[in-house]
N, C-alpha and C positions, 0 to 999 in steps of 0.2 A: 504494500500500500504506500502511496505517496503521502508525505507529511502535509501537503496542501489539503487533502481530504480530512485529515484529523484536525488541522487548524480551522477549517470551515466550521466544524461543530464546536470547537473550543471558543471561537470568536463570535458565534451566533448571538444575536440579540433578538428576543431574550434567550438566555441560555436554556437549553433543554438537556436533562440527564440522558446519558447514552451508555451503551455497553461496547467495549472493545473485545472483539472475538480474535483469539490468538490461534496460530497454527497448531499449537499443542492441545487445543480444545478448551483452554481456559476462557472464561468470560469475565472481564474486569469492568466493574461499574465505575462510571465517572459521575458522581452525584452533583458536583458543582465545579465551576471553572477554577476556583481557588484550590481544589483538591488535585489539580494536575499541573505539572511543569514540563515544558518542552525545552530540550537542549538547543543551544544556538545553531548547531549543525542540522537539526531536524531528524537525526537518526534515533534519538532516544527520548522517551517520555517517562515521567515518574508520576504514579497515581497513588494517592493516599486515601485511606478509608477513615471513617469516624473513630474506629478503635485504634488508630495510629499504625495499623498494618500498611505496608506499601508494596507496590510492584514496580519493577524497572522493566520497561517495554522497549524492545527493538522494533522500531516502526516497520521495518521490512518484513517482520513476522506477523503483522496484523492482517487478518484475512477479511474482516468485515467490521463495519460500524453500524450499530443499531440504535436508533432513537427510541427513547422510552417515555411513557407518560409520567412514570414515577419509578424511582429506584429505592423506595423505602423498604421496610421489612416484608413487603408482600401483602400486608393487611390493608384493607380499604377502610377509610374513615366513614363514620355515619353522619 
């Protein structure tokens, strides 16, 4: 995947949560723009979660990006 596709979702106004699908089958949620950092070269992205876990992503290994309505815990509010 090209970094331009990832930057398009990263820079979107308003920001919408999305999933990053990786070649190894992982799905990494990006809940908000502040939870992701892109390297200056565009080869690497860092994604942080609410519990302080993080993922280092080789952008070349991203297979798809999926927009989500919500990336909460899966429960819908009443």
